[in-house]
N, CA, C and O atoms as a GROMACS GRO file, in nm:
protein
  364
    1MET      N    1   0.116  -0.154  -0.006
    1MET     CA    2   0.037   0.032   0.006
    1MET      C    3   0.109   0.103  -0.024
    1MET      O    4   0.089   0.225  -0.030
    2GLU      N    5   0.196   0.054  -0.048
    2GLU     CA    6   0.296   0.244  -0.075
    2GLU      C    7   0.361   0.287  -0.158
    2GLU      O    8   0.466   0.348  -0.138
    3ASN      N    9   0.299   0.257  -0.293
    3ASN     CA   10   0.279   0.257  -0.471
    3ASN      C   11   0.311   0.391  -0.432
    3ASN      O   12   0.432   0.404  -0.450
    4PHE      N   13   0.249   0.530  -0.373
    4PHE     CA   14   0.277   0.637  -0.413
    4PHE      C   15   0.418   0.704  -0.392
    4PHE      O   16   0.439   0.825  -0.397
    5LYS      N   17   0.514   0.599  -0.366
    5LYS     CA   18   0.652   0.671  -0.308
    5LYS      C   19   0.726   0.583  -0.407
    5LYS      O   20   0.802   0.492  -0.376
    6PHE      N   21   0.693   0.622  -0.529
    6PHE     CA   22   0.798   0.547  -0.625
    6PHE      C   23   0.657   0.549  -0.760
    6PHE      O   24   0.541   0.507  -0.757
    7PHE      N   25   0.749   0.629  -0.884
    7PHE     CA   26   0.633   0.687  -0.946
    7PHE      C   27   0.793   0.666  -1.094
    7PHE      O   28   0.876   0.757  -1.094
    8THR      N   29   0.803   0.600  -1.153
    8THR     CA   30   0.858   0.587  -1.305
    8THR      C   31   0.843   0.668  -1.450
    8THR      O   32   0.938   0.622  -1.513
    9ASN      N   33   0.798   0.732  -1.510
    9ASN     CA   34   0.815   0.784  -1.617
    9ASN      C   35   0.863   0.812  -1.700
    9ASN      O   36   0.904   0.926  -1.726
   10ARG      N   37   0.874   0.666  -1.798
   10ARG     CA   38   0.940   0.601  -1.893
   10ARG      C   39   0.945   0.696  -2.028
   10ARG      O   40   1.042   0.705  -2.104
   11ASP      N   41   0.760   0.796  -2.048
   11ASP     CA   42   0.733   0.840  -2.139
   11ASP      C   43   0.844   0.986  -2.176
   11ASP      O   44   0.881   1.028  -2.286
   12CYS      N   45   0.875   1.040  -2.021
   12CYS     CA   46   0.950   1.174  -2.049
   12CYS      C   47   1.058   1.216  -2.064
   12CYS      O   48   1.138   1.192  -1.974
   13GLU      N   49   1.103   1.290  -2.173
   13GLU     CA   50   1.142   1.305  -2.308
   13GLU      C   51   1.308   1.322  -2.223
   13GLU      O   52   1.410   1.295  -2.286
   14PHE      N   53   1.314   1.368  -2.077
   14PHE     CA   54   1.370   1.345  -2.015
   14PHE      C   55   1.501   1.274  -1.989
   14PHE      O   56   1.622   1.290  -1.974
   15PHE      N   57   1.388   1.170  -1.995
   15PHE     CA   58   1.383   1.003  -1.916
   15PHE      C   59   1.539   0.916  -1.920
   15PHE      O   60   1.506   0.806  -1.964
   16PRO      N   61   1.631   0.915  -1.905
   16PRO     CA   62   1.606   0.906  -1.695
   16PRO      C   63   1.746   1.079  -1.743
   16PRO      O   64   1.841   1.095  -1.820
   17CYS      N   65   1.665   1.172  -1.629
   17CYS     CA   66   1.749   1.305  -1.642
   17CYS      C   67   1.859   1.332  -1.556
   17CYS      O   68   1.888   1.445  -1.515
   18HIS      N   69   1.949   1.175  -1.516
   18HIS     CA   70   2.083   1.149  -1.485
   18HIS      C   71   2.099   0.920  -1.491
   18HIS      O   72   2.037   0.814  -1.481
   19LYS      N   73   2.222   0.981  -1.514
   19LYS     CA   74   2.284   0.876  -1.511
   19LYS      C   75   2.328   0.768  -1.420
   19LYS      O   76   2.425   0.763  -1.344
   20VAL      N   77   2.201   0.649  -1.454
   20VAL     CA   78   2.199   0.512  -1.336
   20VAL      C   79   2.294   0.418  -1.430
   20VAL      O   80   2.378   0.442  -1.517
   21GLU      N   81   2.248   0.316  -1.378
   21GLU     CA   82   2.342   0.202  -1.342
   21GLU      C   83   2.153   0.122  -1.450
   21GLU      O   84   2.122   0.101  -1.567
   22ASP      N   85   2.077   0.103  -1.295
   22ASP     CA   86   1.912   0.012  -1.295
   22ASP      C   87   1.820   0.172  -1.286
   22ASP      O   88   1.790   0.244  -1.191
   23GLU      N   89   1.785   0.182  -1.482
   23GLU     CA   90   1.644   0.286  -1.459
   23GLU      C   91   1.489   0.245  -1.407
   23GLU      O   92   1.408   0.336  -1.392
   24SER      N   93   1.462   0.148  -1.387
   24SER     CA   94   1.392   0.024  -1.345
   24SER      C   95   1.338   0.106  -1.187
   24SER      O   96   1.222   0.116  -1.144
   25LYS      N   97   1.500   0.168  -1.111
   25LYS     CA   98   1.518   0.210  -0.991
   25LYS      C   99   1.474   0.321  -0.992
   25LYS      O  100   1.394   0.333  -0.899
   26PHE      N  101   1.488   0.428  -1.060
   26PHE     CA  102   1.486   0.569  -1.053
   26PHE      C  103   1.376   0.591  -1.077
   26PHE      O  104   1.317   0.581  -1.184
   27ASN      N  105   1.328   0.636  -0.937
   27ASN     CA  106   1.203   0.780  -0.884
   27ASN      C  107   1.178   0.946  -0.966
   27ASN      O  108   1.244   1.049  -0.949
   28CYS      N  109   1.046   0.922  -1.068
   28CYS     CA  110   1.090   1.116  -1.102
   28CYS      C  111   0.929   1.139  -0.977
   28CYS      O  112   0.844   1.219  -1.016
   29LEU      N  113   0.903   1.064  -0.837
   29LEU     CA  114   0.793   1.147  -0.775
   29LEU      C  115   0.866   1.276  -0.733
   29LEU      O  116   0.812   1.386  -0.734
   30PHE      N  117   0.992   1.254  -0.696
   30PHE     CA  118   1.041   1.459  -0.695
   30PHE      C  119   1.131   1.450  -0.799
   30PHE      O  120   1.246   1.414  -0.773
   31CYS      N  121   1.088   1.487  -0.958
   31CYS     CA  122   1.115   1.583  -1.044
   31CYS      C  123   1.213   1.650  -1.058
   31CYS      O  124   1.308   1.634  -1.134
   32TYR      N  125   1.174   1.796  -0.923
   32TYR     CA  126   1.223   1.867  -0.930
   32TYR      C  127   1.177   1.868  -0.755
   32TYR      O  128   1.074   1.876  -0.688
   33CYS      N  129   1.371   1.853  -0.728
   33CYS     CA  130   1.443   1.806  -0.600
   33CYS      C  131   1.293   1.961  -0.543
   33CYS      O  132   1.245   2.050  -0.612
   34PRO      N  133   1.264   1.921  -0.380
   34PRO     CA  134   1.168   1.967  -0.329
   34PRO      C  135   1.349   2.031  -0.182
   34PRO      O  136   1.336   2.097  -0.079
   35LEU      N  137   1.425   1.999  -0.214
   35LEU     CA  138   1.573   1.965  -0.062
   35LEU      C  139   1.640   2.128  -0.153
   35LEU      O  140   1.701   2.211  -0.085
   36TYR      N  141   1.624   2.144  -0.264
   36TYR     CA  142   1.681   2.250  -0.387
   36TYR      C  143   1.731   2.350  -0.246
   36TYR      O  144   1.833   2.341  -0.178
   37ALA      N  145   1.657   2.412  -0.238
   37ALA     CA  146   1.607   2.600  -0.190
   37ALA      C  147   1.701   2.542   0.001
   37ALA      O  148   1.762   2.620   0.074
   38LEU      N  149   1.685   2.447   0.018
   38LEU     CA  150   1.793   2.356   0.170
   38LEU      C  151   1.954   2.426   0.161
   38LEU      O  152   2.045   2.452   0.240
   39GLY      N  153   1.921   2.444  -0.037
   39GLY     CA  154   2.069   2.462  -0.017
   39GLY      C  155   2.180   2.346   0.014
   39GLY      O  156   2.169   2.225  -0.010
   40ASP      N  157   2.275   2.406   0.066
   40ASP     CA  158   2.434   2.309   0.130
   40ASP      C  159   2.301   2.271   0.305
   40ASP      O  160   2.336   2.265   0.423
   41GLN      N  161   2.218   2.262   0.271
   41GLN     CA  162   2.157   2.125   0.454
   41GLN      C  163   2.116   2.073   0.384
   41GLN      O  164   2.076   1.986   0.460
   42CYS      N  165   2.049   2.009   0.196
   42CYS     CA  166   2.030   1.918   0.160
   42CYS      C  167   2.059   1.767   0.144
   42CYS      O  168   1.978   1.691   0.091
   43GLY      N  169   2.144   1.737   0.177
   43GLY     CA  170   2.261   1.600   0.218
   43GLY      C  171   2.254   1.589   0.084
   43GLY      O  172   2.140   1.554   0.114
   44GLY      N  173   2.261   1.582  -0.053
   44GLY     CA  174   2.203   1.522  -0.139
   44GLY      C  175   2.350   1.557  -0.205
   44GLY      O  176   2.412   1.648  -0.150
   45ASN      N  177   2.425   1.477  -0.346
   45ASN     CA  178   2.502   1.544  -0.377
   45ASN      C  179   2.549   1.579  -0.505
   45ASN      O  180   2.563   1.524  -0.614
   46PHE      N  181   2.577   1.744  -0.427
   46PHE     CA  182   2.558   1.842  -0.510
   46PHE      C  183   2.720   1.969  -0.523
   46PHE      O  184   2.811   1.951  -0.443
   47ARG      N  185   2.732   2.104  -0.646
   47ARG     CA  186   2.875   2.145  -0.596
   47ARG      C  187   2.790   2.280  -0.637
   47ARG      O  188   2.693   2.288  -0.711
   48TYR      N  189   2.841   2.359  -0.582
   48TYR     CA  190   2.837   2.545  -0.675
   48TYR      C  191   2.869   2.529  -0.750
   48TYR      O  192   2.924   2.419  -0.754
   49MET      N  193   2.874   2.612  -0.885
   49MET     CA  194   2.912   2.656  -0.951
   49MET      C  195   2.982   2.794  -0.937
   49MET      O  196   2.951   2.872  -0.848
   50GLU      N  197   3.068   2.818  -1.020
   50GLU     CA  198   3.191   2.993  -1.073
   50GLU      C  199   3.037   3.068  -0.979
   50GLU      O  200   3.054   3.109  -0.864
   51ASP      N  201   2.902   3.076  -1.043
   51ASP     CA  202   2.836   3.180  -1.036
   51ASP      C  203   2.751   3.139  -0.946
   51ASP      O  204   2.630   3.154  -0.958
   52ASP      N  205   2.805   3.084  -0.851
   52ASP     CA  206   2.652   2.998  -0.729
   52ASP      C  207   2.558   2.973  -0.731
   52ASP      O  208   2.480   2.997  -0.638
   53THR      N  209   2.535   2.926  -0.818
   53THR     CA  210   2.412   2.828  -0.849
   53THR      C  211   2.464   2.702  -0.830
   53THR      O  212   2.580   2.670  -0.854
   54LYS      N  213   2.373   2.629  -0.785
   54LYS     CA  214   2.377   2.457  -0.704
   54LYS      C  215   2.328   2.359  -0.760
   54LYS      O  216   2.219   2.304  -0.742
   55ASP      N  217   2.434   2.329  -0.848
   55ASP     CA  218   2.448   2.238  -0.987
   55ASP      C  219   2.448   2.045  -0.906
   55ASP      O  220   2.534   1.971  -0.859
   56CYS      N  221   2.328   2.039  -0.926
   56CYS     CA  222   2.267   1.887  -0.848
   56CYS      C  223   2.232   1.800  -0.965
   56CYS      O  224   2.127   1.737  -0.952
   57SER      N  225   2.314   1.782  -1.101
   57SER     CA  226   2.411   1.706  -1.213
   57SER      C  227   2.320   1.572  -1.126
   57SER      O  228   2.205   1.528  -1.126
   58GLN      N  229   2.469   1.540  -1.048
   58GLN     CA  230   2.508   1.446  -0.999
   58GLN      C  231   2.472   1.366  -0.901
   58GLN      O  232   2.514   1.253  -0.878
   59CYS      N  233   2.375   1.440  -0.831
   59CYS     CA  234   2.256   1.362  -0.773
   59CYS      C  235   2.133   1.321  -0.810
   59CYS      O  236   2.047   1.352  -0.892
   60LEU      N  237   2.159   1.209  -0.689
   60LEU     CA  238   2.062   1.137  -0.680
   60LEU      C  239   1.951   1.085  -0.596
   60LEU      O  240   1.883   0.985  -0.619
   61ALA      N  241   1.944   1.159  -0.503
   61ALA     CA  242   1.828   1.176  -0.360
   61ALA      C  243   1.701   1.147  -0.375
   61ALA      O  244   1.624   1.055  -0.349
   62PRO      N  245   1.700   1.275  -0.433
   62PRO     CA  246   1.519   1.268  -0.463
   62PRO      C  247   1.525   1.074  -0.548
   62PRO      O  248   1.473   0.979  -0.489
   63HIS      N  249   1.570   1.065  -0.634
   63HIS     CA  250   1.550   0.951  -0.762
   63HIS      C  251   1.544   0.801  -0.765
   63HIS      O  252   1.517   0.715  -0.849
   64GLY      N  253   1.587   0.805  -0.621
   64GLY     CA  254   1.622   0.664  -0.639
   64GLY      C  255   1.497   0.568  -0.479
   64GLY      O  256   1.412   0.619  -0.407
   65ALA      N  257   1.528   0.477  -0.483
   65ALA     CA  258   1.423   0.332  -0.425
   65ALA      C  259   1.360   0.410  -0.320
   65ALA      O  260   1.237   0.402  -0.320
   66ASN      N  261   1.430   0.509  -0.201
   66ASN     CA  262   1.353   0.519  -0.072
   66ASN      C  263   1.423   0.644  -0.106
   66ASN      O  264   1.528   0.674  -0.050
   67SER      N  265   1.364   0.720  -0.200
   67SER     CA  266   1.381   0.874  -0.209
   67SER      C  267   1.266   0.940  -0.067
   67SER      O  268   1.289   1.012   0.030
   68TYR      N  269   1.155   0.878  -0.114
   68TYR     CA  270   1.014   0.997  -0.082
   68TYR      C  271   1.062   0.925   0.125
   68TYR      O  272   0.996   1.001   0.196
   69ASP      N  273   1.139   0.827   0.218
   69ASP     CA  274   1.142   0.853   0.308
   69ASP      C  275   1.251   0.932   0.324
   69ASP      O  276   1.249   1.004   0.423
   70TYR      N  277   1.402   0.942   0.211
   70TYR     CA  278   1.398   1.067   0.239
   70TYR      C  279   1.409   1.210   0.250
   70TYR      O  280   1.492   1.296   0.280
   71ILE      N  281   1.277   1.197   0.210
   71ILE     CA  282   1.298   1.419   0.154
   71ILE      C  283   1.200   1.381   0.231
   71ILE      O  284   1.214   1.448   0.334
   72ILE      N  285   1.096   1.305   0.245
   72ILE     CA  286   0.976   1.348   0.464
   72ILE      C  287   1.034   1.345   0.503
   72ILE      O  288   0.996   1.418   0.595
   73SER      N  289   1.208   1.293   0.550
   73SER     CA  290   1.264   1.332   0.723
   73SER      C  291   1.307   1.444   0.703
   73SER      O  292   1.285   1.518   0.798
   74LYS      N  293   1.409   1.533   0.546
   74LYS     CA  294   1.387   1.658   0.574
   74LYS      C  295   1.245   1.796   0.522
   74LYS      O  296   1.246   1.908   0.471
   75TRP      N  297   1.146   1.706   0.570
   75TRP     CA  298   0.996   1.875   0.540
   75TRP      C  299   1.047   1.902   0.652
   75TRP      O  300   1.083   2.018   0.631
   76PRO      N  301   1.080   1.876   0.768
   76PRO     CA  302   1.097   1.936   0.939
   76PRO      C  303   1.149   2.132   0.880
   76PRO      O  304   1.105   2.245   0.902
   77LYS      N  305   1.267   2.070   0.795
   77LYS     CA  306   1.326   2.216   0.758
   77LYS      C  307   1.314   2.307   0.658
   77LYS      O  308   1.367   2.418   0.652
   78ILE      N  309   1.216   2.238   0.557
   78ILE     CA  310   1.148   2.261   0.475
   78ILE      C  311   1.054   2.374   0.486
   78ILE      O  312   1.040   2.482   0.427
   79ALA      N  313   0.981   2.300   0.604
   79ALA     CA  314   0.923   2.414   0.676
   79ALA      C  315   0.922   2.479   0.765
   79ALA      O  316   0.832   2.548   0.813
   80GLU      N  317   1.074   2.455   0.809
   80GLU     CA  318   1.103   2.652   0.887
   80GLU      C  319   1.152   2.710   0.784
   80GLU      O  320   1.145   2.833   0.789
   81LEU      N  321   1.214   2.652   0.662
   81LEU     CA  322   1.272   2.829   0.605
   81LEU      C  323   1.108   2.854   0.498
   81LEU      O  324   1.122   2.936   0.408
   82ALA      N  325   1.010   2.806   0.507
   82ALA     CA  326   0.895   2.893   0.410
   82ALA      C  327   0.853   2.978   0.577
   82ALA      O  328   0.870   3.100   0.580
   83LYS      N  329   0.818   2.932   0.662
   83LYS     CA  330   0.808   2.961   0.804
   83LYS      C  331   0.881   3.108   0.847
   83LYS      O  332   0.833   3.199   0.915
   84THR      N  333   1.064   3.095   0.761
   84THR     CA  334   1.054   3.209   0.813
   84THR      C  335   1.142   3.270   0.651
   84THR      O  336   1.244   3.339   0.646
   85GLN      N  337   1.080   3.227   0.559
   85GLN     CA  338   1.034   3.344   0.456
   85GLN      C  339   0.914   3.441   0.543
   85GLN      O  340   0.932   3.545   0.608
   86ILE      N  341   0.811   3.379   0.522
   86ILE     CA  342   0.722   3.412   0.536
   86ILE      C  343   0.726   3.496   0.671
   86ILE      O  344   0.659   3.599   0.672
   87PHE      N  345   0.776   3.474   0.748
   87PHE     CA  346   0.775   3.539   0.837
   87PHE      C  347   0.838   3.705   0.844
   87PHE      O  348   0.790   3.814   0.874
   88SER      N  349   0.967   3.659   0.802
   88SER     CA  350   1.073   3.805   0.694
   88SER      C  351   1.011   3.862   0.688
   88SER      O  352   1.017   3.953   0.770
   89LYS      N  353   0.881   3.867   0.575
   89LYS     CA  354   0.750   3.931   0.424
   89LYS      C  355   0.682   3.983   0.580
   89LYS      O  356   0.631   4.085   0.534
   90HIS      N  357   0.653   3.986   0.695
   90HIS     CA  358   0.547   4.018   0.737
   90HIS      C  359   0.614   4.209   0.867
   90HIS      O  360   0.562   4.315   0.903
   91GLN      N  361   0.742   4.142   0.884
   91GLN     CA  362   0.754   4.268   0.972
   91GLN      C  363   0.785   4.345   0.873
   91GLN      O  364   0.807   4.465   0.892
   0.00000   0.00000   0.00000
């Protein structure tokens, strides 16, 4: 009863968007990673480019078989970031 945690979109023109050994284990559920906004606190395999853009092209954190559980474990940090941004707008 946990099929909602994994989704593969083989019809996507970008599939797979990262190089992987086994495409059958590639999770598309978090196509755009919600952890991007956490910057260096996301826990993924990223680097910052010369212009300070975060490059996640080598990261598979949101695309693994257990990515749902990993993303959800980081959700309190995402919620805190959102609360901080909302609070700062109302000052």
